[in-house]
C-alpha positions in Angstrom: -4.2 -7.1 -8.2 -5.8 -4.1 -6.2 -7.7 -4.7 -3.2 -9.1 -1.3 -2.7 -12.4 -0.8 -1.6 -14.5 0.1 -4.8 -16.9 3.1 -5.0 -20.5 2.7 -5.8 -19.6 4.0 -9.4 -16.8 1.5 -9.9 -19.1 -1.3 -8.6 -21.7 -0.2 -11.1 -19.0 -0.3 -13.9 -17.6 -3.5 -12.8 -21.0 -5.4 -13.2 -21.2 -4.2 -16.7 -18.0 -5.1 -17.5 -18.2 -8.5 -16.0 -21.7 -8.9 -18.1 -20.1 -7.5 -21.2 -17.1 -10.0 -20.9 -19.5 -12.8 -20.3 -21.4 -12.1 -23.6 -18.2 -11.9 -25.6 -17.0 -14.9 -24.2 -20.3 -16.8 -25.2 -20.1 -15.5 -28.6 -16.7 -17.6 -28.9 -14.4 -14.8 -27.9 -11.2 -16.0 -25.8 -10.4 -13.4 -22.7 -6.8 -12.5 -21.8 -6.5 -10.2 -18.8 -3.5 -7.7 -19.4 -4.2 -5.6 -16.2 -1.2 -5.0 -13.8 -0.7 -3.5 -10.3 -0.2 0.3 -9.8 3.2 -0.4 -8.3 4.2 -2.2 -11.4 2.7 0.5 -13.5 4.9 2.8 -12.2 7.9 0.8 -12.4 7.3 0.0 -16.2 6.1 4.0 -16.7 9.6 5.0 -15.6 11.4 2.2 -17.6 9.7 3.1 -20.7 9.4 6.9 -20.5 12.5 7.8 -18.8 14.8 7.2 -21.9 12.6 9.5 -23.8 12.8 12.2 -21.3 16.4 12.0 -20.9 17.0 12.3 -24.6 14.5 15.1 -24.6 16.6 16.9 -22.0 19.9 16.3 -23.8 18.4 17.5 -27.1 17.1 20.8 -25.6 20.5 21.7 -24.3 22.0 21.0 -27.4 19.7 23.2 -29.2 19.4 25.9 -26.4 22.8 26.2 -25.1 22.0 29.6 -22.9 22.2 28.1 -19.5 21.9 31.5 -17.8 18.3 31.8 -18.5 17.4 28.4 -16.5 15.6 30.2 -13.4 11.9 30.1 -11.8 10.3 32.7 -9.6 8.4 31.7 -6.7 5.2 32.7 -8.6 6.2 30.8 -11.5 7.1 27.7 -9.7 3.5 27.9 -8.2 2.1 28.6 -11.6 4.0 25.4 -13.0 2.3 23.1 -10.3 -1.0 24.5 -10.4 -0.9 23.7 -14.2 0.7 20.6 -13.7 -2.4 19.4 -11.6 -4.9 20.9 -14.1 -2.9 18.9 -16.9 -3.6 15.5 -15.0 -7.3 16.1 -15.3 -6.9 17.2 -19.0 -4.8 14.2 -19.7 -8.0 12.0 -18.6 -10.2 14.2 -20.6 -8.4 14.0 -23.6 -8.6 9.9 -23.1 -12.3 10.3 -22.9 -12.9 12.6 -25.8 -10.6 10.7 -28.2 -12.2 7.1 -27.3 -15.7 8.7 -27.5 -15.1 9.7 -31.2 -14.8 5.8 -32.0 -17.3 4.3 -29.5 -20.8 3.5 -30.7 -22.3 5.0 -27.5 -20.0 8.3 -27.9 -19.8 10.1 -24.6 -22.1 7.6 -22.8 -19.3 5.0 -23.1 -16.8 7.1 -21.3 -16.6 7.3 -17.3 -14.2 9.0 -15.1 -13.1 8.2 -11.4 -10.6 9.2 -8.8 -8.5 6.6 -6.9 -8.1 8.3 -3.5 -5.4 5.5 -2.3 -3.1 6.8 -5.2 -4.4 10.5 -5.6 -4.9 9.5 -9.2 -7.8 10.5 -11.7 -8.6 7.9 -14.4 -10.8 7.6 -17.5 -12.0 4.3 -18.8 -14.1 3.2 -21.9 -16.9 0.7 -21.2 -17.1 -0.2 -24.8 -14.7 -2.9 -26.8 -12.6 -1.1 -29.4 -10.5 -2.2 -32.2 -6.7 -1.9 -31.9 -5.8 1.3 -33.5 -8.8 3.4 -32.0 -7.7 1.9 -28.4 -4.1 3.1 -29.1 -5.3 6.5 -30.3 -7.1 7.1 -27.1 -4.6 5.8 -25.1 -1.8 7.8 -26.6 -3.4 11.2 -27.6 -2.8 12.8 -24.2 1.1 12.1 -24.0 1.2 13.3 -27.7 -0.5 16.6 -27.0 0.6 17.5 -23.5 3.8 15.7 -23.5 5.4 15.7 -27.0 3.4 18.7 -28.4 4.2 20.8 -25.3 8.0 19.8 -25.3 8.2 20.4 -29.1 6.9 24.1 -28.3 9.6 24.6 -25.4 12.1 23.2 -27.6 11.9 25.4 -30.5 11.0 28.5 -28.4 13.8 28.2 -25.9 11.3 27.8 -22.9 12.6 25.8 -20.1 9.2 25.9 -18.4 7.5 24.5 -21.4 10.0 21.9 -22.4 10.2 20.7 -18.5 6.1 20.6 -18.5 6.2 18.6 -21.5 8.8 16.1 -20.3 7.0 15.5 -17.3 3.7 14.7 -19.1 5.7 12.3 -21.3 6.7 10.6 -17.8 3.2 10.7 -16.6 2.2 8.9 -19.9 4.5 6.1 -19.2 1.5 4.1 -17.7 -0.2 4.5 -21.0 2.8 3.3 -22.8 3.1 0.4 -20.8 -0.5 -0.8 -21.5 0.3 0.1 -25.5 3.6 -2.3 -25.0 1.6 -5.2 -23.4 -1.3 -4.9 -26.3 1.2 -4.8 -29.0 0.7 -8.4 -30.2 -3.1 -8.1 -30.4 -3.7 -5.8 -33.4 -6.6 -8.2 -34.5 -8.4 -8.3 -31.0 -11.0 -6.4 -29.4 -9.7 -4.4 -26.5 -11.8 -3.6 -23.4 -10.5 -1.0 -20.9 -10.6 -2.0 -17.3 -13.2 -0.1 -15.4 -11.1 0.5 -12.2 -7.8 -1.2 -12.6 -4.8 -0.6 -14.6 -4.7 -2.0 -18.0 -7.3 -3.8 -20.2 -8.4 -7.0 -21.3 -8.4 -8.5 -24.8 -10.9 -10.7 -26.7 -9.6 -13.1 -29.4 -11.8 -15.4 -31.6 
């Protein structure tokens, strides 16, 4: 799935993950692995999120027809990308905050990491959650940073906000892919994978 060398923190989370999985299986749960490769995640993210982004672009220009205002200065472009990078970190933080609200261990159940190979930050919850709490945590960053910011740009006529929001919807395509894969597991316990893309589900 992913042959990269794990960090010491990831090795520690892996051991906890395997011990917890073994305990749940001993309690009568059946484990199903729903993880997938980063390459497949990127492909599926594009497939699921791009139609939403395309509709968003068309809707923006339908409501805001003054094309002459679409311009960026050098400093604005720099600010756009700086906030975009910061948004990637905030995205993971929102995952963690939301999942912590539903976890028995609260913030202690949440860990963050960074995959140097893919230049990607990530957040993981080390506690199994029921379907809707897991969905809330997975979807919240896209709703806030993507849909929320896009709607602000749409109704204020701000090209920069709309574009920033749409890019965050596209960035949330990986989360949408995970939600698509767990859609039939509404009665399952869902355990986020500690270092791979995806999760595992446990059913009795």
